[in-house]
C-alpha positions as CSV (number, residue, x, y, z in Angstrom):
1,X,20.5,-23.8,-19.5
2,X,18.7,-20.7,-19.7
3,X,18.3,-18.5,-16.7
4,X,15.3,-16.1,-16.1
5,X,16.5,-12.6,-14.8
6,X,14.1,-10.1,-13.6
7,X,15.2,-6.3,-13.1
8,X,13.2,-3.8,-11.4
9,X,12.2,-0.7,-13.2
10,X,13.6,2.8,-12.6
11,X,10.2,3.8,-11.1
12,X,10.6,1.5,-8.1
13,X,14.2,2.5,-7.4
14,X,13.3,6.3,-7.7
15,X,10.4,5.9,-5.6
16,X,12.2,3.7,-2.8
17,X,15.1,6.2,-2.7
18,X,12.6,9.2,-2.4
19,X,10.3,7.6,0.2
20,X,13.3,6.3,2.2
21,X,14.9,9.7,2.2
22,X,11.7,11.4,3.4
23,X,11.5,8.9,6.3
24,X,15.2,9.6,7.2
25,X,14.4,13.5,7.0
26,X,11.2,13.1,9.0
27,X,13.0,11.1,11.9
28,X,16.0,13.5,11.9
29,X,13.4,16.4,12.2
30,X,11.9,14.7,14.9
31,X,14.9,14.6,16.8
32,X,15.9,17.9,16.1
33,X,12.5,19.5,17.3
34,X,12.2,17.0,20.4
35,X,15.5,18.4,21.7
36,X,14.6,22.0,21.1
37,X,11.4,21.3,23.2
38,X,8.8,21.9,20.1
39,X,6.6,18.9,20.7
40,X,4.0,19.8,17.9
41,X,6.5,20.1,15.1
42,X,8.2,17.0,16.4
43,X,4.7,15.2,16.3
44,X,4.4,16.3,12.9
45,X,7.8,15.4,11.9
46,X,7.0,11.9,13.2
47,X,3.9,11.5,11.1
48,X,5.9,12.5,8.2
49,X,8.4,9.9,8.7
50,X,5.8,7.2,9.5
51,X,3.5,8.0,6.4
52,X,6.9,8.0,4.1
53,X,7.6,4.7,6.0
54,X,4.2,3.0,4.9
55,X,4.4,4.5,1.3
56,X,7.9,3.0,0.8
57,X,6.6,-0.4,2.0
58,X,3.8,-0.1,-0.4
59,X,5.9,1.0,-3.5
60,X,8.2,-2.0,-2.9
61,X,5.4,-4.5,-2.9
62,X,3.5,-2.8,-5.8
63,X,6.7,-2.4,-8.1
64,X,8.2,-5.9,-7.3
């Protein structure tokens, strides 16, 4: 009985880790800027986190 295995490529893993890390760093930056009172920088960090999360989901679906 033959089984079919499917393995994701290195591109999928690498891009997933890259954009996942960017999302976490953006969220951490948002927290740091918000606690220091810098609302504009906190907003930009939030935008980076959300953009990285959107690209992360896209990468997962494209390279699936």
